[in-house]
C-alpha positions as CSV (number, residue, x, y, z in Angstrom):
1,X,123.3,74.7,50.2
2,X,123.3,71.8,52.6
3,X,126.7,71.3,54.3
4,X,128.3,67.9,53.9
5,X,128.4,65.8,57.1
6,X,131.6,64.4,58.4
7,X,130.7,61.0,56.9
8,X,129.8,62.5,53.5
9,X,133.1,64.5,53.4
10,X,135.1,61.4,54.4
11,X,133.5,59.3,51.6
12,X,134.1,62.0,48.9
13,X,137.7,62.6,49.9
14,X,138.4,58.9,50.0
15,X,137.1,58.6,46.5
16,X,139.4,61.4,45.3
17,X,142.5,59.8,46.9
18,X,141.7,56.5,45.2
19,X,142.5,58.2,41.9
20,X,145.9,59.3,43.0
21,X,149.1,57.9,41.5
22,X,151.5,60.4,43.2
23,X,154.0,59.8,45.9
24,X,151.9,61.9,48.2
25,X,148.4,63.5,47.8
26,X,146.5,65.9,50.0
27,X,142.9,67.0,49.4
28,X,141.0,69.9,50.9
29,X,137.3,70.2,50.6
30,X,135.2,73.1,51.8
31,X,131.7,74.5,51.4
32,X,130.3,77.9,52.6
33,X,127.0,79.7,52.6
34,X,127.5,83.5,52.9
35,X,124.6,86.0,53.1
36,X,124.5,89.7,53.7
37,X,122.4,92.8,53.7
38,X,123.9,96.3,53.1
39,X,122.3,99.7,53.8
40,X,123.1,103.4,53.4
41,X,121.3,106.7,53.8
42,X,118.8,104.9,56.0
43,X,117.7,102.5,53.3
44,X,118.6,99.0,52.3
45,X,120.7,99.0,49.1
46,X,121.7,95.4,48.4
47,X,121.3,91.9,49.8
48,X,122.4,88.5,48.6
49,X,123.6,85.0,49.3
50,X,126.4,83.0,47.8
51,X,126.9,79.2,48.3
52,X,130.0,77.4,47.0
53,X,131.9,74.2,47.2
54,X,135.6,73.8,46.4
55,X,138.0,70.9,46.2
56,X,141.7,71.4,46.1
57,X,144.1,68.6,45.3
58,X,147.9,68.8,45.9
59,X,150.0,66.0,44.4
60,X,153.7,65.5,45.0
61,X,156.4,63.5,43.3
62,X,159.5,63.8,45.6
63,X,159.9,67.5,46.2
64,X,157.9,68.5,43.1
65,X,154.2,69.4,43.7
66,X,151.2,70.7,41.8
67,X,147.8,72.0,42.9
68,X,144.5,71.9,41.0
69,X,141.1,73.1,42.0
70,X,137.5,72.2,41.0
71,X,133.9,72.6,42.0
72,X,132.4,69.7,40.2
73,X,132.1,66.4,42.0
74,X,131.0,63.7,39.5
75,X,133.5,60.9,39.1
76,X,134.9,62.1,35.8
77,X,135.6,65.6,37.2
78,X,137.2,64.2,40.4
79,X,139.6,62.0,38.4
80,X,140.3,64.9,36.0
81,X,141.4,67.3,38.9
82,X,143.7,64.6,40.3
83,X,145.3,64.0,36.9
84,X,145.7,67.8,36.4
85,X,147.5,68.2,39.8
86,X,149.8,65.3,38.9
87,X,150.6,66.8,35.5
88,X,151.4,70.2,37.1
89,X,153.6,68.5,39.7
90,X,155.6,66.7,37.0
91,X,156.2,70.0,35.3
92,X,157.2,71.9,38.4
93,X,160.8,72.5,39.6
94,X,161.7,70.9,42.9
95,X,160.8,72.9,46.0
96,X,163.7,72.8,48.4
97,X,161.3,73.7,51.3
98,X,158.8,70.9,50.6
99,X,157.9,68.9,53.7
100,X,156.2,65.5,53.6
101,X,152.5,65.5,54.5
102,X,151.5,64.5,58.1
103,X,150.1,61.2,59.2
104,X,147.0,60.8,61.4
105,X,146.5,63.4,64.1
106,X,144.2,63.8,67.1
107,X,142.0,66.9,67.4
108,X,139.7,68.2,70.1
109,X,136.1,68.6,69.2
110,X,135.6,72.2,68.0
111,X,132.8,74.5,69.3
112,X,132.6,76.8,66.3
113,X,129.2,75.8,64.9
114,X,126.0,77.3,66.4
115,X,122.8,76.1,64.9
116,X,121.0,79.4,65.5
117,X,123.5,81.2,63.3
118,X,123.2,78.5,60.5
119,X,119.4,78.9,60.6
120,X,119.4,82.7,59.9
121,X,116.7,83.6,57.4
122,X,116.4,86.6,55.1
123,X,113.6,87.8,57.3
124,X,115.7,87.6,60.4
125,X,118.4,89.6,58.6
126,X,115.9,92.2,57.5
127,X,114.4,92.5,60.9
128,X,117.8,93.1,62.5
129,X,118.5,95.8,60.0
130,X,115.1,97.4,60.5
131,X,115.8,97.7,64.2
132,X,119.1,99.4,63.4
133,X,117.5,101.8,60.9
134,X,114.7,102.7,63.3
135,X,117.2,103.5,66.0
136,X,119.1,105.8,63.7
137,X,116.0,107.6,62.5
138,X,114.9,108.2,66.1
139,X,118.2,109.9,66.7
140,X,117.6,112.1,63.6
141,X,120.8,110.5,62.1
142,X,121.7,108.7,59.0
143,X,123.0,105.1,59.1
144,X,125.1,102.9,56.8
145,X,125.8,99.4,57.8
146,X,126.7,95.9,56.8
147,X,125.4,92.6,58.3
148,X,126.8,89.3,57.1
149,X,126.6,85.8,58.3
150,X,128.1,82.5,57.2
151,X,128.1,78.8,57.9
152,X,130.3,76.2,56.4
153,X,132.5,73.1,56.7
154,X,136.1,72.2,55.8
155,X,137.7,68.8,55.6
156,X,141.2,67.5,54.9
157,X,142.4,64.1,54.0
158,X,145.8,62.8,52.7
159,X,147.4,59.7,51.5
160,X,149.1,59.0,54.8
161,X,145.7,58.5,56.6
162,X,145.1,62.0,58.0
163,X,141.5,63.2,58.2
164,X,140.2,66.4,59.7
165,X,136.7,67.9,59.6
166,X,135.1,71.0,61.1
167,X,131.9,73.1,60.8
168,X,131.6,76.8,61.7
169,X,129.3,79.7,61.8
170,X,129.9,83.5,62.1
171,X,128.1,86.8,61.9
172,X,129.7,90.3,61.6
173,X,127.9,93.6,61.9
174,X,129.3,97.1,61.4
175,X,127.5,100.4,61.6
176,X,128.5,104.0,60.8
177,X,126.0,106.7,61.8
178,X,126.3,110.4,60.7
179,X,124.3,113.4,61.8
180,X,122.1,114.8,59.0
181,X,124.4,117.7,58.4
182,X,127.4,115.3,58.2
183,X,129.3,117.0,61.0
184,X,129.2,114.2,63.5
185,X,130.0,110.5,63.1
186,X,129.8,107.4,65.2
187,X,130.8,103.7,64.7
188,X,130.3,100.3,66.3
189,X,131.2,96.8,65.2
190,X,130.2,93.4,66.6
191,X,131.2,89.8,65.7
192,X,130.0,86.4,67.1
193,X,129.7,82.7,66.2
194,X,126.4,82.8,68.0
195,X,123.9,85.3,66.4
196,X,121.7,85.3,69.5
197,X,124.5,87.5,71.1
198,X,124.1,90.2,68.4
199,X,122.0,93.3,69.2
200,X,122.0,95.6,66.2
201,X,119.7,98.0,68.0
202,X,122.1,98.5,70.9
203,X,125.2,98.8,68.6
204,X,123.4,101.4,66.5
205,X,122.3,103.3,69.6
206,X,126.0,103.5,70.6
207,X,127.1,104.7,67.2
208,X,124.2,107.2,66.9
209,X,125.0,108.6,70.3
210,X,128.6,109.2,69.4
211,X,127.5,110.8,66.1
212,X,125.3,113.3,67.8
213,X,127.8,114.1,70.5
214,X,130.7,114.5,68.0
215,X,129.0,117.1,65.7
216,X,130.5,120.2,67.3
217,X,134.1,119.0,67.4
218,X,136.8,121.4,68.5
219,X,140.4,121.4,67.4
220,X,143.1,120.8,70.1
221,X,146.9,120.8,69.7
222,X,148.6,117.6,68.5
223,X,151.0,116.1,70.9
224,X,151.3,113.2,73.4
225,X,148.1,112.4,75.3
226,X,146.7,109.8,77.6
227,X,144.2,107.8,75.4
228,X,141.5,105.3,76.0
229,X,141.3,103.0,73.0
230,X,138.1,101.1,72.5
231,X,138.6,97.5,71.5
232,X,137.9,98.2,67.8
233,X,140.6,100.9,67.8
234,X,143.1,98.7,69.7
235,X,142.5,95.8,67.3
236,X,144.1,97.4,64.2
237,X,147.3,98.1,66.2
238,X,147.6,95.0,68.2
239,X,147.0,92.7,65.2
240,X,150.3,93.9,63.8
241,X,151.9,92.2,66.8
242,X,149.8,89.1,66.3
243,X,150.7,88.8,62.6
244,X,154.4,89.3,63.5
245,X,154.7,86.3,65.8
246,X,156.6,84.3,63.2
247,X,159.9,82.6,63.9
248,X,161.3,82.7,60.4
249,X,160.7,86.5,60.0
250,X,162.4,87.0,63.4
251,X,165.3,84.7,62.6
252,X,166.0,86.3,59.2
253,X,166.0,89.8,60.6
254,X,162.7,90.9,59.0
255,X,160.7,91.5,62.2
256,X,160.3,93.7,65.2
257,X,161.3,90.6,67.1
258,X,164.7,90.4,65.4
259,X,168.0,91.1,67.1
260,X,171.5,91.5,65.6
261,X,173.4,88.3,64.8
262,X,170.4,86.3,63.8
263,X,169.0,86.3,67.4
264,X,165.4,87.0,68.4
265,X,163.5,88.4,71.3
266,X,161.9,85.1,72.2
267,X,162.1,84.8,76.0
268,X,162.6,88.5,76.5
269,X,160.3,91.0,78.1
270,X,158.8,93.0,75.3
271,X,155.9,94.9,76.9
272,X,154.3,95.7,80.2
273,X,154.0,92.7,82.6
274,X,150.2,93.1,82.7
275,X,150.1,92.0,79.0
276,X,149.0,88.4,78.5
277,X,148.1,87.3,74.9
278,X,147.2,83.8,74.0
279,X,145.1,81.8,71.5
280,X,142.7,79.0,72.5
281,X,140.5,77.3,69.9
282,X,138.1,76.2,72.7
283,X,137.5,79.7,74.2
284,X,133.7,79.9,74.4
285,X,133.7,83.6,73.4
286,X,136.1,83.2,70.4
287,X,136.2,79.6,69.3
288,X,138.2,78.6,66.2
289,X,139.1,75.4,64.3
290,X,141.0,72.8,66.3
291,X,143.3,72.1,63.3
292,X,145.1,74.4,60.9
293,X,145.5,74.3,57.1
294,X,148.2,71.6,56.9
295,X,146.5,69.4,59.5
296,X,148.4,70.3,62.6
297,X,146.3,70.4,65.8
298,X,145.5,73.9,67.2
299,X,145.9,74.0,70.9
300,X,145.9,76.7,73.6
301,X,149.2,78.6,73.3
302,X,150.5,81.6,75.3
303,X,152.3,84.0,73.0
304,X,153.1,86.8,75.4
305,X,153.0,86.1,79.1
306,X,153.5,88.8,81.7
307,X,155.0,90.9,79.0
308,X,157.5,88.2,77.9
309,X,157.5,86.6,74.4
310,X,156.8,83.0,75.2
311,X,156.3,81.4,71.8
312,X,156.7,82.1,68.1
313,X,154.9,80.2,65.3
314,X,157.0,77.8,63.2
315,X,156.1,76.3,59.8
316,X,156.9,72.7,59.5
317,X,159.9,73.5,57.2
318,X,161.4,76.1,59.5
319,X,160.8,74.0,62.6
320,X,162.7,71.1,60.9
321,X,165.5,73.4,59.9
322,X,165.8,74.8,63.5
323,X,165.2,71.5,65.2
324,X,162.2,72.6,67.2
325,X,158.5,71.7,67.5
326,X,156.4,73.1,64.6
327,X,153.9,75.6,66.1
328,X,151.0,76.8,63.9
329,X,150.1,80.5,64.1
330,X,146.9,81.6,65.9
331,X,143.6,81.7,64.1
332,X,142.5,84.4,66.6
333,X,144.1,86.2,69.5
334,X,142.9,86.9,73.0
335,X,144.3,89.5,75.4
336,X,143.5,89.4,79.0
337,X,142.2,92.5,80.7
338,X,140.6,93.8,83.9
339,X,137.0,94.3,85.0
340,X,136.3,98.0,84.3
341,X,134.0,99.2,81.6
342,X,135.0,102.0,79.2
343,X,132.9,104.4,81.3
344,X,134.8,103.4,84.4
345,X,138.1,104.0,82.6
346,X,136.9,107.4,81.6
347,X,135.9,108.2,85.2
348,X,139.4,107.5,86.4
349,X,141.1,109.7,83.8
350,X,142.2,113.2,84.8
351,X,143.0,114.3,81.2
352,X,142.9,112.3,78.0
353,X,141.3,111.4,74.7
354,X,138.7,108.7,74.0
355,X,139.3,107.0,70.6
356,X,136.4,105.1,69.0
357,X,138.2,103.9,65.9
358,X,141.5,104.0,64.0
359,X,141.7,103.5,60.3
360,X,143.9,103.7,57.2
361,X,146.8,102.1,59.1
362,X,150.1,102.1,57.3
363,X,153.6,101.0,58.2
364,X,156.3,103.6,58.9
365,X,159.1,101.4,60.2
366,X,158.5,97.6,60.3
367,X,161.5,97.0,62.4
368,X,160.1,99.0,65.3
369,X,156.5,98.4,64.2
370,X,155.9,102.1,64.0
371,X,152.5,102.7,62.4
372,X,150.5,105.8,61.2
373,X,146.8,106.3,60.7
374,X,143.8,108.4,61.6
375,X,141.2,108.6,64.4
376,X,137.6,108.5,63.1
377,X,133.9,108.3,64.0
378,X,134.0,109.8,67.5
379,X,137.0,111.3,69.2
380,X,136.4,113.0,72.6
381,X,138.4,115.1,75.1
382,X,138.2,113.8,78.7
383,X,138.9,116.0,81.8
384,X,138.3,115.2,85.5
385,X,136.7,111.8,84.7
386,X,134.1,113.1,82.2
387,X,133.9,113.6,78.5
388,X,133.9,117.3,78.1
389,X,133.5,117.8,74.3
390,X,134.2,116.2,70.9
391,X,137.5,117.0,69.2
392,X,138.7,117.0,65.7
393,X,140.4,113.9,64.5
394,X,144.2,113.3,64.6
395,X,146.8,111.5,62.6
396,X,148.8,109.3,64.9
397,X,152.4,107.9,64.8
398,X,152.7,105.1,67.3
399,X,154.1,101.6,67.7
400,X,151.9,99.0,69.5
401,X,155.1,97.7,71.2
402,X,155.8,101.2,72.7
403,X,152.0,101.6,73.4
404,X,152.0,98.4,75.5
405,X,155.0,99.7,77.4
406,X,153.0,102.8,78.2
407,X,150.1,100.9,79.6
408,X,148.1,102.5,82.5
409,X,145.1,100.3,82.8
410,X,143.1,97.5,81.0
411,X,139.3,97.2,80.9
412,X,137.0,94.2,80.5
413,X,137.7,92.3,77.3
414,X,135.1,92.1,74.6
415,X,134.9,90.5,71.2
416,X,135.6,92.9,68.4
417,X,136.2,93.0,64.6
418,X,139.2,94.6,63.0
419,X,138.2,97.2,60.3
420,X,141.5,96.5,58.5
421,X,141.5,92.6,58.3
422,X,137.9,91.7,59.3
423,X,139.5,89.3,61.8
424,X,137.8,88.7,65.2
425,X,139.6,89.3,68.5
426,X,138.9,89.3,72.2
427,X,140.4,92.5,73.5
428,X,140.1,94.9,76.4
429,X,139.7,98.6,76.1
430,X,143.0,100.1,77.3
431,X,144.3,103.3,78.8
432,X,147.7,104.4,77.3
433,X,149.9,107.3,78.3
434,X,151.9,109.4,75.9
435,X,150.2,108.3,72.8
436,X,151.5,110.4,69.9
437,X,149.1,112.5,67.8
438,X,151.3,114.1,65.1
439,X,148.8,116.4,63.3
440,X,145.1,117.3,62.9
441,X,142.8,115.8,60.4
442,X,139.6,117.2,58.8
443,X,138.1,113.7,58.5
444,X,134.8,113.3,60.4
């Protein structure tokens, strides 16, 4: 499917708005091309592509609003979807939290679209997977992986004159490698806007090496250990902080950022002063759209600076209620780090545990952000700056807030993909003291 250009999207949206009889009307238009190839037991199992367009119309009469969706774009269908949204709006009860749509906004030019990624062919996908499979076979191991790529556009226009447009590309790759006897397992994941940065052979080699080295795992006692979390392991914990940076949740006492009496921890030191977390839609390693779903501009924002909570996200309704500037939540999060590689962090560790991946994350206590889950796909015991032997997996009970107060050292940030949310982040590996492993697990 060919993506609509900015001019083509503008013309279509303008036509849709011309049918509107509502007090306010907002129209979202999007189109995506998604392709993938999946393999298991060292053989490709499925591949496919899906292309789709979608038009979403929201009409409002006062505080009553209705939404209708369609994927047909002839004139009769366009008018039909507008009329349908208006009918639903008239039937709806008033929404006490409805906020009038925005007028025209200014946006920075996004850097989310990379032509090389949009030009991926089925052969290129197959060749990338062939390199991965060959690497696994050379290691006498068995691979299962998933490679997906997408390109698309999104556009927004409303009856107050706002117009926004963006194109984007992305590719994600994940690989699990097992030894032939199933006793060892390794994992790696990569995600980029620019496919030329993806090396499936290298990622598979890393996973295969961990699989082979983890096959003869020994059990050690649960307890508190110094751990080195690889970025993929850190992501599933840290994103609970990222998702929780919402002012309303904090104000209403539903968050780890809440304090008694309706107060919050905004402006307080929450974690170690070496922790700096921000979002930046123009970061070259992790670019995102320069506008969010309701048309507000996305700008560089510091969320945690030197350990202090600097900003919370505010919906337009909650910002109006509190008399503050509405701040959209981040589309992606970036955490500053140091310069050391994972190998250098290991070399500086007297005793500890290297964790490749954490999974099956569940909430234990949302107020303290206490989480539980399991290590997986390569867990190793470190002593005197070297990996000594693989160890059996653990269940952990830990809060990322406590974890970031027990920070010993940060490595060099790298882009990673969360196995829980499939979101992309730019995170460092991190060395943490007193990480709590509560019991052993027989998972590989």
